[in-house]
FIDREN-667547 format. One record per atom (N, C-alpha, C): atom name; residue in three letters; residue number from 1; x, y, z. Coordinates in nm, 3 decimals, padded with zeros to 5 digits, always signed. Layout:
<atoms>
+------+------+-----+---------+---------+---------+
! atom ! rest !  nr !       u !       v !       w !
+------+------+-----+---------+---------+---------+
!   CA !  ALA ! NUM !       X !       Y !       Z !
...
+------+------+-----+---------+---------+---------+
</atoms>
This chain:
<atoms>
+------+------+-----+---------+---------+---------+
! atom ! rest !  nr !       u !       v !       w !
+------+------+-----+---------+---------+---------+
!    N !  MET !   1 ! -04.147 ! -02.816 ! -10.660 !
!   CA !  MET !   1 ! -04.170 ! -02.842 ! -10.493 !
!    C !  MET !   1 ! -04.232 ! -02.878 ! -10.459 !
!    N !  SER !   2 ! -04.249 ! -02.982 ! -10.452 !
!   CA !  SER !   2 ! -04.324 ! -03.056 ! -10.412 !
!    C !  SER !   2 ! -04.380 ! -03.097 ! -10.253 !
!    N !  LEU !   3 ! -04.513 ! -02.996 ! -10.214 !
!   CA !  LEU !   3 ! -04.524 ! -03.053 ! -10.083 !
!    C !  LEU !   3 ! -04.706 ! -03.102 ! -10.067 !
!    N !  ILE !   4 ! -04.650 ! -03.115 ! -09.928 !
!   CA !  ILE !   4 ! -04.813 ! -03.268 ! -09.857 !
!    C !  ILE !   4 ! -04.808 ! -03.178 ! -09.680 !
!    N !  VAL !   5 ! -04.963 ! -03.137 ! -09.707 !
!   CA !  VAL !   5 ! -04.946 ! -03.098 ! -09.563 !
!    C !  VAL !   5 ! -05.008 ! -03.189 ! -09.495 !
!    N !  ILE !   6 ! -05.050 ! -03.281 ! -09.397 !
!   CA !  ILE !   6 ! -05.076 ! -03.372 ! -09.328 !
!    C !  ILE !   6 ! -05.149 ! -03.273 ! -09.231 !
!    N !  TYR !   7 ! -05.287 ! -03.308 ! -09.212 !
!   CA !  TYR !   7 ! -05.305 ! -03.230 ! -09.070 !
!    C !  TYR !   7 ! -05.388 ! -03.281 ! -08.972 !
!    N !  ALA !   8 ! -05.450 ! -03.233 ! -08.890 !
!   CA !  ALA !   8 ! -05.544 ! -03.327 ! -08.775 !
!    C !  ALA !   8 ! -05.656 ! -03.151 ! -08.780 !
!    N !  SER !   9 ! -05.779 ! -03.183 ! -08.742 !
!   CA !  SER !   9 ! -05.855 ! -03.056 ! -08.735 !
!    C !  SER !   9 ! -06.003 ! -03.118 ! -08.691 !
!    N !  THR !  10 ! -06.002 ! -03.080 ! -08.583 !
!   CA !  THR !  10 ! -06.138 ! -03.071 ! -08.531 !
!    C !  THR !  10 ! -06.229 ! -02.979 ! -08.590 !
!    N !  GLY !  11 ! -06.206 ! -02.836 ! -08.538 !
!   CA !  GLY !  11 ! -06.267 ! -02.727 ! -08.558 !
!    C !  GLY !  11 ! -06.325 ! -02.639 ! -08.612 !
!    N !  GLY !  12 ! -06.173 ! -02.750 ! -08.753 !
!   CA !  GLY !  12 ! -06.213 ! -02.582 ! -08.905 !
!    C !  GLY !  12 ! -06.094 ! -02.488 ! -08.951 !
!    N !  ASN !  13 ! -06.046 ! -02.475 ! -08.776 !
!   CA !  ASN !  13 ! -05.911 ! -02.377 ! -08.847 !
!    C !  ASN !  13 ! -05.828 ! -02.409 ! -08.926 !
!    N !  THR !  14 ! -05.719 ! -02.556 ! -08.780 !
!   CA !  THR !  14 ! -05.621 ! -02.594 ! -08.902 !
!    C !  THR !  14 ! -05.638 ! -02.665 ! -09.012 !
!    N !  LYS !  15 ! -05.747 ! -02.705 ! -09.054 !
!   CA !  LYS !  15 ! -05.801 ! -02.762 ! -09.181 !
!    C !  LYS !  15 ! -05.797 ! -02.650 ! -09.292 !
!    N !  ALA !  16 ! -05.879 ! -02.550 ! -09.269 !
!   CA !  ALA !  16 ! -05.800 ! -02.357 ! -09.330 !
!    C !  ALA !  16 ! -05.732 ! -02.350 ! -09.322 !
!    N !  VAL !  17 ! -05.528 ! -02.342 ! -09.290 !
!   CA !  VAL !  17 ! -05.510 ! -02.364 ! -09.261 !
!    C !  VAL !  17 ! -05.355 ! -02.471 ! -09.351 !
!    N !  ALA !  18 ! -05.439 ! -02.566 ! -09.363 !
!   CA !  ALA !  18 ! -05.333 ! -02.669 ! -09.405 !
!    C !  ALA !  18 ! -05.395 ! -02.632 ! -09.521 !
!    N !  GLU !  19 ! -05.533 ! -02.597 ! -09.595 !
!   CA !  GLU !  19 ! -05.615 ! -02.645 ! -09.724 !
!    C !  GLU !  19 ! -05.511 ! -02.435 ! -09.820 !
!    N !  TYR !  20 ! -05.533 ! -02.363 ! -09.733 !
!   CA !  TYR !  20 ! -05.414 ! -02.201 ! -09.748 !
!    C !  TYR !  20 ! -05.328 ! -02.274 ! -09.802 !
!    N !  ILE !  21 ! -05.245 ! -02.356 ! -09.666 !
!   CA !  ILE !  21 ! -05.098 ! -02.317 ! -09.762 !
!    C !  ILE !  21 ! -05.100 ! -02.440 ! -09.899 !
!    N !  ALA !  22 ! -05.182 ! -02.513 ! -09.882 !
!   CA !  ALA !  22 ! -05.145 ! -02.646 ! -09.993 !
!    C !  ALA !  22 ! -05.165 ! -02.508 ! -10.136 !
!    N !  THR !  23 ! -05.346 ! -02.427 ! -10.137 !
!   CA !  THR !  23 ! -05.380 ! -02.412 ! -10.249 !
!    C !  THR !  23 ! -05.231 ! -02.263 ! -10.367 !
!    N !  LYS !  24 ! -05.163 ! -02.255 ! -10.212 !
!   CA !  LYS !  24 ! -05.073 ! -02.096 ! -10.236 !
!    C !  LYS !  24 ! -04.961 ! -02.168 ! -10.335 !
!    N !  THR !  25 ! -04.872 ! -02.299 ! -10.210 !
!   CA !  THR !  25 ! -04.739 ! -02.374 ! -10.310 !
!    C !  THR !  25 ! -04.760 ! -02.422 ! -10.393 !
!    N !  GLY !  26 ! -04.920 ! -02.487 ! -10.431 !
!   CA !  GLY !  26 ! -04.965 ! -02.618 ! -10.570 !
!    C !  GLY !  26 ! -04.938 ! -02.715 ! -10.460 !
!    N !  GLY !  27 ! -04.924 ! -02.727 ! -10.372 !
!   CA !  GLY !  27 ! -04.936 ! -02.887 ! -10.339 !
!    C !  GLY !  27 ! -05.110 ! -02.956 ! -10.268 !
!    N !  LYS !  28 ! -05.075 ! -02.998 ! -10.220 !
!   CA !  LYS !  28 ! -05.207 ! -03.070 ! -10.121 !
!    C !  LYS !  28 ! -05.181 ! -03.140 ! -09.942 !
!    N !  ALA !  29 ! -05.289 ! -03.050 ! -09.952 !
!   CA !  ALA !  29 ! -05.363 ! -03.083 ! -09.808 !
!    C !  ALA !  29 ! -05.392 ! -03.261 ! -09.799 !
!    N !  VAL !  30 ! -05.410 ! -03.298 ! -09.636 !
!   CA !  VAL !  30 ! -05.475 ! -03.451 ! -09.702 !
!    C !  VAL !  30 ! -05.444 ! -03.422 ! -09.508 !
!    N !  PRO !  31 ! -05.573 ! -03.481 ! -09.483 !
!   CA !  PRO !  31 ! -05.601 ! -03.534 ! -09.348 !
!    C !  PRO !  31 ! -05.539 ! -03.639 ! -09.310 !
!    N !  VAL !  32 ! -05.530 ! -03.635 ! -09.124 !
!   CA !  VAL !  32 ! -05.413 ! -03.733 ! -09.145 !
!    C !  VAL !  32 ! -05.524 ! -03.870 ! -09.120 !
!    N !  SER !  33 ! -05.574 ! -03.935 ! -09.104 !
!   CA !  SER !  33 ! -05.682 ! -03.984 ! -09.096 !
!    C !  SER !  33 ! -05.739 ! -04.063 ! -09.258 !
!    N !  ASP !  34 ! -05.632 ! -03.999 ! -09.347 !
!   CA !  ASP !  34 ! -05.566 ! -04.083 ! -09.494 !
!    C !  ASP !  34 ! -05.442 ! -04.098 ! -09.568 !
!    N !  ALA !  35 ! -05.358 ! -03.999 ! -09.431 !
!   CA !  ALA !  35 ! -05.182 ! -03.998 ! -09.526 !
!    C !  ALA !  35 ! -05.174 ! -04.145 ! -09.478 !
!    N !  GLY !  36 ! -05.216 ! -04.271 ! -09.508 !
!   CA !  GLY !  36 ! -05.156 ! -04.363 ! -09.445 !
!    C !  GLY !  36 ! -05.113 ! -04.362 ! -09.602 !
!    N !  SER !  37 ! -05.211 ! -04.426 ! -09.752 !
!   CA !  SER !  37 ! -05.174 ! -04.401 ! -09.809 !
!    C !  SER !  37 ! -05.059 ! -04.326 ! -09.915 !
!    N !  GLU !  38 ! -05.036 ! -04.203 ! -09.823 !
!   CA !  GLU !  38 ! -04.948 ! -04.127 ! -09.890 !
!    C !  GLU !  38 ! -04.775 ! -04.252 ! -09.857 !
!    N !  ASP !  39 ! -04.755 ! -04.168 ! -10.061 !
!   CA !  ASP !  39 ! -04.579 ! -04.197 ! -09.946 !
!    C !  ASP !  39 ! -04.513 ! -04.023 ! -10.006 !
!    N !  LEU !  40 ! -04.474 ! -04.037 ! -09.849 !
!   CA !  LEU !  40 ! -04.403 ! -03.940 ! -09.806 !
!    C !  LEU !  40 ! -04.265 ! -03.982 ! -09.864 !
!    N !  GLN !  41 ! -04.218 ! -03.979 ! -09.953 !
!   CA !  GLN !  41 ! -04.058 ! -03.997 ! -10.076 !
!    C !  GLN !  41 ! -04.123 ! -03.892 ! -10.148 !
!    N !  THR !  42 ! -04.209 ! -03.916 ! -10.196 !
!   CA !  THR !  42 ! -04.175 ! -03.791 ! -10.291 !
!    C !  THR !  42 ! -04.266 ! -03.652 ! -10.317 !
!    N !  TYR !  43 ! -04.201 ! -03.629 ! -10.207 !
!   CA !  TYR !  43 ! -04.203 ! -03.458 ! -10.138 !
!    C !  TYR !  43 ! -04.138 ! -03.451 ! -10.090 !
!    N !  ASP !  44 ! -04.070 ! -03.302 ! -10.170 !
!   CA !  ASP !  44 ! -04.032 ! -03.274 ! -10.153 !
!    C !  ASP !  44 ! -04.029 ! -03.191 ! -10.030 !
!    N !  THR !  45 ! -04.102 ! -03.098 ! -09.975 !
!   CA !  THR !  45 ! -04.155 ! -03.073 ! -09.802 !
!    C !  THR !  45 ! -04.304 ! -03.150 ! -09.762 !
!    N !  ILE !  46 ! -04.278 ! -03.102 ! -09.648 !
!   CA !  ILE !  46 ! -04.350 ! -03.146 ! -09.518 !
!    C !  ILE !  46 ! -04.399 ! -03.102 ! -09.456 !
!    N !  VAL !  47 ! -04.548 ! -03.075 ! -09.459 !
!   CA !  VAL !  47 ! -04.558 ! -02.997 ! -09.422 !
!    C !  VAL !  47 ! -04.667 ! -03.049 ! -09.248 !
!    N !  ILE !  48 ! -04.676 ! -03.009 ! -09.098 !
!   CA !  ILE !  48 ! -04.734 ! -03.085 ! -09.020 !
!    C !  ILE !  48 ! -04.839 ! -02.969 ! -08.891 !
!    N !  GLY !  49 ! -05.011 ! -02.967 ! -08.917 !
!   CA !  GLY !  49 ! -04.977 ! -02.852 ! -08.870 !
!    C !  GLY !  49 ! -05.186 ! -02.940 ! -08.729 !
!    N !  GLY !  50 ! -05.170 ! -02.949 ! -08.678 !
!   CA !  GLY !  50 ! -05.220 ! -02.991 ! -08.584 !
!    C !  GLY !  50 ! -05.298 ! -02.899 ! -08.470 !
!    N !  ARG !  51 ! -05.473 ! -02.916 ! -08.419 !
!   CA !  ARG !  51 ! -05.454 ! -02.832 ! -08.329 !
!    C !  ARG !  51 ! -05.474 ! -02.946 ! -08.210 !
!    N !  VAL !  52 ! -05.438 ! -02.824 ! -08.112 !
!   CA !  VAL !  52 ! -05.365 ! -02.860 ! -08.032 !
!    C !  VAL !  52 ! -05.522 ! -02.827 ! -07.887 !
!    N !  TRP !  53 ! -05.512 ! -02.962 ! -07.819 !
!   CA !  TRP !  53 ! -05.661 ! -02.942 ! -07.701 !
!    C !  TRP !  53 ! -05.598 ! -02.974 ! -07.592 !
!    N !  ALA !  54 ! -05.564 ! -02.820 ! -07.495 !
!   CA !  ALA !  54 ! -05.500 ! -02.870 ! -07.333 !
!    C !  ALA !  54 ! -05.370 ! -02.928 ! -07.364 !
!    N !  GLY !  55 ! -05.306 ! -02.818 ! -07.428 !
!   CA !  GLY !  55 ! -05.174 ! -02.863 ! -07.443 !
!    C !  GLY !  55 ! -05.141 ! -02.960 ! -07.539 !
!    N !  SER !  56 ! -05.184 ! -03.033 ! -07.549 !
!   CA !  SER !  56 ! -05.116 ! -03.149 ! -07.646 !
!    C !  SER !  56 ! -05.159 ! -03.156 ! -07.803 !
!    N !  LEU !  57 ! -05.129 ! -03.252 ! -07.849 !
!   CA !  LEU !  57 ! -05.170 ! -03.247 ! -08.103 !
!    C !  LEU !  57 ! -05.285 ! -03.384 ! -08.035 !
!    N !  PRO !  58 ! -05.323 ! -03.377 ! -08.162 !
!   CA !  PRO !  58 ! -05.437 ! -03.527 ! -08.155 !
!    C !  PRO !  58 ! -05.323 ! -03.708 ! -08.217 !
!    N !  LYS !  59 ! -05.376 ! -03.752 ! -08.116 !
!   CA !  LYS !  59 ! -05.321 ! -03.841 ! -08.090 !
!    C !  LYS !  59 ! -05.249 ! -03.972 ! -08.198 !
!    N !  GLU !  60 ! -05.367 ! -03.983 ! -08.279 !
!   CA !  GLU !  60 ! -05.318 ! -03.976 ! -08.424 !
!    C !  GLU !  60 ! -05.216 ! -03.902 ! -08.501 !
!    N !  LEU !  61 ! -05.237 ! -03.773 ! -08.488 !
!   CA !  LEU !  61 ! -05.128 ! -03.704 ! -08.555 !
!    C !  LEU !  61 ! -04.992 ! -03.746 ! -08.495 !
!    N !  VAL !  62 ! -04.929 ! -03.746 ! -08.371 !
!   CA !  VAL !  62 ! -04.846 ! -03.794 ! -08.302 !
!    C !  VAL !  62 ! -04.752 ! -03.923 ! -08.352 !
!    N !  GLN !  63 ! -04.854 ! -03.944 ! -08.349 !
!   CA !  GLN !  63 ! -04.842 ! -04.121 ! -08.416 !
!    C !  GLN !  63 ! -04.760 ! -04.119 ! -08.558 !
!    N !  TYR !  64 ! -04.853 ! -04.063 ! -08.609 !
!   CA !  TYR !  64 ! -04.840 ! -04.064 ! -08.771 !
!    C !  TYR !  64 ! -04.633 ! -04.004 ! -08.777 !
!    N !  VAL !  65 ! -04.700 ! -03.897 ! -08.683 !
!   CA !  VAL !  65 ! -04.513 ! -03.824 ! -08.666 !
!    C !  VAL !  65 ! -04.439 ! -03.894 ! -08.683 !
!    N !  ASN !  66 ! -04.436 ! -03.991 ! -08.588 !
!   CA !  ASN !  66 ! -04.293 ! -04.060 ! -08.500 !
!    C !  ASN !  66 ! -04.331 ! -04.220 ! -08.591 !
!    N !  LYS !  67 ! -04.432 ! -04.218 ! -08.720 !
!   CA !  LYS !  67 ! -04.392 ! -04.366 ! -08.791 !
!    C !  LYS !  67 ! -04.331 ! -04.320 ! -08.900 !
!    N !  ASN !  68 ! -04.341 ! -04.258 ! -08.891 !
!   CA !  ASN !  68 ! -04.274 ! -04.152 ! -09.087 !
!    C !  ASN !  68 ! -04.168 ! -04.092 ! -09.029 !
!    N !  LYS !  69 ! -04.094 ! -04.100 ! -08.862 !
!   CA !  LYS !  69 ! -03.977 ! -03.978 ! -08.793 !
!    C !  LYS !  69 ! -03.919 ! -03.925 ! -08.934 !
!    N !  ASP !  70 ! -03.878 ! -04.100 ! -08.983 !
!   CA !  ASP !  70 ! -03.742 ! -04.144 ! -09.060 !
!    C !  ASP !  70 ! -03.782 ! -03.982 ! -09.206 !
!    N !  ILE !  71 ! -03.809 ! -04.090 ! -09.241 !
!   CA !  ILE !  71 ! -03.847 ! -03.985 ! -09.354 !
!    C !  ILE !  71 ! -03.935 ! -03.840 ! -09.347 !
!    N !  ILE !  72 ! -03.993 ! -03.741 ! -09.266 !
!   CA !  ILE !  72 ! -04.026 ! -03.673 ! -09.259 !
!    C !  ILE !  72 ! -03.849 ! -03.528 ! -09.271 !
!    N !  SER !  73 ! -03.747 ! -03.612 ! -09.127 !
!   CA !  SER !  73 ! -03.617 ! -03.553 ! -09.113 !
!    C !  SER !  73 ! -03.560 ! -03.558 ! -09.257 !
!    N !  GLY !  74 ! -03.512 ! -03.625 ! -09.322 !
!   CA !  GLY !  74 ! -03.435 ! -03.615 ! -09.463 !
!    C !  GLY !  74 ! -03.474 ! -03.540 ! -09.553 !
!    N !  LYS !  75 ! -03.602 ! -03.392 ! -09.482 !
!   CA !  LYS !  75 ! -03.691 ! -03.365 ! -09.647 !
!    C !  LYS !  75 ! -03.768 ! -03.223 ! -09.541 !
!    N !  ASN !  76 ! -03.712 ! -03.158 ! -09.596 !
!   CA !  ASN !  76 ! -03.793 ! -03.051 ! -09.597 !
!    C !  ASN !  76 ! -03.932 ! -02.986 ! -09.519 !
!    N !  ALA !  77 ! -03.907 ! -02.986 ! -09.386 !
!   CA !  ALA !  77 ! -04.013 ! -03.003 ! -09.262 !
!    C !  ALA !  77 ! -04.063 ! -02.901 ! -09.252 !
!    N !  ALA !  78 ! -04.182 ! -02.842 ! -09.192 !
!   CA !  ALA !  78 ! -04.237 ! -02.807 ! -09.115 !
!    C !  ALA !  78 ! -04.345 ! -02.807 ! -09.015 !
!    N !  PHE !  79 ! -04.366 ! -02.737 ! -08.948 !
!   CA !  PHE !  79 ! -04.525 ! -02.770 ! -08.896 !
!    C !  PHE !  79 ! -04.578 ! -02.660 ! -08.750 !
!    N !  PHE !  80 ! -04.702 ! -02.641 ! -08.720 !
!   CA !  PHE !  80 ! -04.820 ! -02.513 ! -08.735 !
!    C !  PHE !  80 ! -04.879 ! -02.623 ! -08.624 !
!    N !  ASP !  81 ! -04.963 ! -02.536 ! -08.478 !
!   CA !  ASP !  81 ! -05.029 ! -02.593 ! -08.466 !
!    C !  ASP !  81 ! -05.180 ! -02.444 ! -08.446 !
!    N !  CYS !  82 ! -05.302 ! -02.451 ! -08.509 !
!   CA !  CYS !  82 ! -05.359 ! -02.406 ! -08.456 !
!    C !  CYS !  82 ! -05.379 ! -02.401 ! -08.266 !
!    N !  CYS !  83 ! -05.388 ! -02.333 ! -08.222 !
!   CA !  CYS !  83 ! -05.391 ! -02.280 ! -08.083 !
!    C !  CYS !  83 ! -05.506 ! -02.172 ! -07.997 !
!    N !  MET !  84 ! -05.532 ! -02.153 ! -07.878 !
!   CA !  MET !  84 ! -05.577 ! -02.064 ! -07.813 !
!    C !  MET !  84 ! -05.513 ! -01.959 ! -07.760 !
!    N !  TYR !  85 ! -05.414 ! -01.957 ! -07.821 !
!   CA !  TYR !  85 ! -05.334 ! -01.830 ! -07.786 !
!    C !  TYR !  85 ! -05.272 ! -01.763 ! -07.845 !
!    N !  ASN !  86 ! -05.198 ! -01.709 ! -07.759 !
!   CA !  ASN !  86 ! -05.140 ! -01.563 ! -07.914 !
!    C !  ASN !  86 ! -05.093 ! -01.428 ! -07.919 !
!    N !  ASP !  87 ! -05.063 ! -01.503 ! -07.802 !
!   CA !  ASP !  87 ! -04.898 ! -01.472 ! -07.737 !
!    C !  ASP !  87 ! -04.807 ! -01.551 ! -07.697 !
!    N !  GLU !  88 ! -04.708 ! -01.553 ! -07.604 !
!   CA !  GLU !  88 ! -04.611 ! -01.660 ! -07.526 !
!    C !  GLU !  88 ! -04.590 ! -01.684 ! -07.543 !
!    N !  LYS !  89 ! -04.743 ! -01.777 ! -07.425 !
!   CA !  LYS !  89 ! -04.760 ! -01.858 ! -07.415 !
!    C !  LYS !  89 ! -04.845 ! -01.950 ! -07.527 !
!    N !  GLY !  90 ! -04.885 ! -01.887 ! -07.653 !
!   CA !  GLY !  90 ! -04.922 ! -01.993 ! -07.810 !
!    C !  GLY !  90 ! -04.771 ! -02.031 ! -07.807 !
!    N !  GLN !  91 ! -04.709 ! -01.963 ! -07.821 !
!   CA !  GLN !  91 ! -04.508 ! -01.982 ! -07.835 !
!    C !  GLN !  91 ! -04.459 ! -02.096 ! -07.780 !
!    N !  SER !  92 ! -04.439 ! -02.059 ! -07.641 !
!   CA !  SER !  92 ! -04.349 ! -02.143 ! -07.534 !
!    C !  SER !  92 ! -04.410 ! -02.283 ! -07.525 !
!    N !  GLN !  93 ! -04.586 ! -02.277 ! -07.585 !
!   CA !  GLN !  93 ! -04.689 ! -02.417 ! -07.636 !
!    C !  GLN !  93 ! -04.625 ! -02.483 ! -07.766 !
!    N !  SER !  94 ! -04.604 ! -02.395 ! -07.827 !
!   CA !  SER !  94 ! -04.581 ! -02.424 ! -07.988 !
!    C !  SER !  94 ! -04.467 ! -02.494 ! -07.988 !
!    N !  ASP !  95 ! -04.335 ! -02.399 ! -07.840 !
!   CA !  ASP !  95 ! -04.194 ! -02.406 ! -07.927 !
!    C !  ASP !  95 ! -04.171 ! -02.634 ! -07.882 !
!    N !  LYS !  96 ! -04.293 ! -02.642 ! -07.717 !
!   CA !  LYS !  96 ! -04.310 ! -02.781 ! -07.661 !
!    C !  LYS !  96 ! -04.369 ! -02.874 ! -07.782 !
!    N !  LEU !  97 ! -04.441 ! -02.809 ! -07.815 !
!   CA !  LEU !  97 ! -04.492 ! -02.945 ! -07.884 !
!    C !  LEU !  97 ! -04.344 ! -02.984 ! -08.037 !
!    N !  ALA !  98 ! -04.376 ! -02.874 ! -08.106 !
!   CA !  ALA !  98 ! -04.254 ! -02.914 ! -08.200 !
!    C !  ALA !  98 ! -04.090 ! -03.001 ! -08.161 !
!    N !  SER !  99 ! -04.048 ! -02.921 ! -08.042 !
!   CA !  SER !  99 ! -03.928 ! -03.002 ! -07.991 !
!    C !  SER !  99 ! -03.964 ! -03.146 ! -07.952 !
!    N !  GLU ! 100 ! -04.122 ! -03.151 ! -07.915 !
!   CA !  GLU ! 100 ! -04.126 ! -03.334 ! -07.971 !
!    C !  GLU ! 100 ! -04.139 ! -03.428 ! -08.012 !
!    N !  LEU ! 101 ! -04.211 ! -03.320 ! -08.169 !
!   CA !  LEU ! 101 ! -04.267 ! -03.427 ! -08.283 !
!    C !  LEU ! 101 ! -04.044 ! -03.399 ! -08.403 !
!    N !  GLY ! 102 ! -03.990 ! -03.320 ! -08.308 !
!   CA !  GLY ! 102 ! -03.908 ! -03.321 ! -08.419 !
!    C !  GLY ! 102 ! -03.882 ! -03.238 ! -08.496 !
!    N !  ILE ! 103 ! -03.965 ! -03.109 ! -08.573 !
!   CA !  ILE ! 103 ! -03.992 ! -03.028 ! -08.692 !
!    C !  ILE ! 103 ! -03.881 ! -02.957 ! -08.594 !
!    N !  ALA ! 104 ! -03.815 ! -02.868 ! -08.636 !
!   CA !  ALA ! 104 ! -03.723 ! -02.748 ! -08.599 !
!    C !  ALA ! 104 ! -03.811 ! -02.622 ! -08.646 !
!    N !  ASN ! 105 ! -03.845 ! -02.602 ! -08.810 !
!   CA !  ASN ! 105 ! -03.869 ! -02.495 ! -08.857 !
!    C !  ASN ! 105 ! -04.044 ! -02.525 ! -08.829 !
!    N !  HIS ! 106 ! -04.123 ! -02.437 ! -08.742 !
!   CA !  HIS ! 106 ! -04.243 ! -02.354 ! -08.660 !
!    C !  HIS ! 106 ! -04.332 ! -02.266 ! -08.665 !
!    N !  THR ! 107 ! -04.421 ! -02.269 ! -08.667 !
!   CA !  THR ! 107 ! -04.551 ! -02.223 ! -08.568 !
!    C !  THR ! 107 ! -04.676 ! -02.184 ! -08.521 !
!    N !  PHE ! 108 ! -04.708 ! -02.065 ! -08.467 !
!   CA !  PHE ! 108 ! -04.904 ! -02.141 ! -08.462 !
!    C !  PHE ! 108 ! -04.956 ! -02.006 ! -08.508 !
!    N !  PHE ! 109 ! -05.112 ! -02.012 ! -08.501 !
!   CA !  PHE ! 109 ! -05.143 ! -01.964 ! -08.552 !
!    C !  PHE ! 109 ! -05.288 ! -01.941 ! -08.396 !
!    N !  ASN ! 110 ! -05.376 ! -01.876 ! -08.418 !
!   CA !  ASN ! 110 ! -05.494 ! -01.888 ! -08.341 !
!    C !  ASN ! 110 ! -05.599 ! -01.868 ! -08.448 !
!    N !  LYS ! 111 ! -05.656 ! -01.869 ! -08.406 !
!   CA !  LYS ! 111 ! -05.797 ! -01.823 ! -08.524 !
!    C !  LYS ! 111 ! -05.815 ! -01.869 ! -08.658 !
!    N !  GLY ! 112 ! -05.729 ! -01.992 ! -08.691 !
!   CA !  GLY ! 112 ! -05.736 ! -01.995 ! -08.824 !
!    C !  GLY ! 112 ! -05.779 ! -02.006 ! -08.954 !
!    N !  LYS ! 113 ! -05.894 ! -02.031 ! -08.906 !
!   CA !  LYS ! 113 ! -06.042 ! -01.933 ! -09.027 !
!    C !  LYS ! 113 ! -06.038 ! -01.840 ! -09.080 !
!    N !  LYS ! 114 ! -06.055 ! -01.718 ! -08.934 !
!   CA !  LYS ! 114 ! -06.040 ! -01.575 ! -08.962 !
!    C !  LYS ! 114 ! -05.895 ! -01.610 ! -09.036 !
!    N !  LEU ! 115 ! -05.784 ! -01.570 ! -09.032 !
!   CA !  LEU ! 115 ! -05.676 ! -01.606 ! -09.050 !
!    C !  LEU ! 115 ! -05.637 ! -01.575 ! -09.268 !
!    N !  VAL ! 116 ! -05.715 ! -01.668 ! -09.219 !
!   CA !  VAL ! 116 ! -05.737 ! -01.746 ! -09.356 !
!    C !  VAL ! 116 ! -05.823 ! -01.629 ! -09.453 !
!    N !  GLN ! 117 ! -05.849 ! -01.579 ! -09.386 !
!   CA !  GLN ! 117 ! -06.036 ! -01.474 ! -09.461 !
!    C !  GLN ! 117 ! -06.002 ! -01.372 ! -09.478 !
!    N !  SER ! 118 ! -05.963 ! -01.307 ! -09.345 !
!   CA !  SER ! 118 ! -05.922 ! -01.210 ! -09.360 !
!    C !  SER ! 118 ! -05.795 ! -01.131 ! -09.379 !
!    N !  ASN ! 119 ! -05.680 ! -01.235 ! -09.338 !
!   CA !  ASN ! 119 ! -05.537 ! -01.166 ! -09.229 !
!    C !  ASN ! 119 ! -05.474 ! -01.268 ! -09.279 !
!    N !  PRO ! 120 ! -05.447 ! -01.328 ! -09.403 !
!   CA !  PRO ! 120 ! -05.319 ! -01.378 ! -09.410 !
!    C !  PRO ! 120 ! -05.249 ! -01.425 ! -09.441 !
!    N !  GLY ! 121 ! -05.172 ! -01.309 ! -09.350 !
!   CA !  GLY ! 121 ! -05.050 ! -01.248 ! -09.362 !
!    C !  GLY ! 121 ! -04.965 ! -01.351 ! -09.350 !
!    N !  PRO ! 122 ! -04.974 ! -01.365 ! -09.152 !
!   CA !  PRO ! 122 ! -04.873 ! -01.456 ! -09.111 !
!    C !  PRO ! 122 ! -04.821 ! -01.589 ! -09.197 !
!    N !  ILE ! 123 ! -04.945 ! -01.661 ! -09.311 !
!   CA !  ILE ! 123 ! -04.935 ! -01.801 ! -09.324 !
!    C !  ILE ! 123 ! -04.874 ! -01.783 ! -09.391 !
!    N !  ASP ! 124 ! -04.862 ! -01.711 ! -09.445 !
!   CA !  ASP ! 124 ! -04.763 ! -01.651 ! -09.551 !
!    C !  ASP ! 124 ! -04.606 ! -01.632 ! -09.539 !
!    N !  ALA ! 125 ! -04.634 ! -01.612 ! -09.401 !
!   CA !  ALA ! 125 ! -04.469 ! -01.509 ! -09.415 !
!    C !  ALA ! 125 ! -04.433 ! -01.697 ! -09.334 !
!    N !  PHE ! 126 ! -04.526 ! -01.762 ! -09.284 !
!   CA !  PHE ! 126 ! -04.461 ! -01.871 ! -09.210 !
!    C !  PHE ! 126 ! -04.449 ! -01.989 ! -09.387 !
!    N !  ILE ! 127 ! -04.541 ! -01.979 ! -09.436 !
!   CA !  ILE ! 127 ! -04.483 ! -02.047 ! -09.619 !
!    C !  ILE ! 127 ! -04.349 ! -02.010 ! -09.666 !
!    N !  ALA ! 128 ! -04.333 ! -01.891 ! -09.648 !
!   CA !  ALA ! 128 ! -04.176 ! -01.828 ! -09.723 !
!    C !  ALA ! 128 ! -04.077 ! -01.866 ! -09.565 !
!    N !  THR ! 129 ! -04.070 ! -01.968 ! -09.488 !
!   CA !  THR ! 129 ! -03.988 ! -02.055 ! -09.448 !
!    C !  THR ! 129 ! -04.035 ! -02.131 ! -09.449 !
!    N !  PHE ! 130 ! -04.032 ! -02.226 ! -09.574 !
!   CA !  PHE ! 130 ! -03.947 ! -02.351 ! -09.597 !
!    C !  PHE ! 130 ! -03.969 ! -02.335 ! -09.775 !
!    N !  GLN ! 131 ! -03.981 ! -02.276 ! -09.821 !
!   CA !  GLN ! 131 ! -04.069 ! -02.254 ! -10.047 !
!    C !  GLN ! 131 ! -03.926 ! -02.175 ! -10.009 !
!    N !  ASN ! 132 ! -03.814 ! -02.291 ! -10.137 !
!   CA !  ASN ! 132 ! -03.701 ! -02.274 ! -10.229 !
!    C !  ASN ! 132 ! -03.707 ! -02.106 ! -10.270 !
+------+------+-----+---------+---------+---------+
</atoms>
């Protein structure tokens, strides 16, 4: 299975989760600012990751997904966001953002760097939802 994680990160939490997913799956993590040169057709699985600020994803990430919506929708796709919530508010926000992107398989993480370092179980559970 070939996998790419396209992500937008500001504080490093989303980057940490994206790189963890890529490492665990043998995939590739690419910041959205560098993703234009990637041929998404060559990947079986596309994971989109974004940090949330004031309830929104970075404009550049949303534009990238919208531009590549046809390819992404034809692949095994998943989405995660890193946000400040760790409860039903985080889930509700993630549900809204995933719906806007058109990606059904999604989750959210709080304190992504800390999860990667000390408790990656929730990330591993998310990986299991899109691995064959």
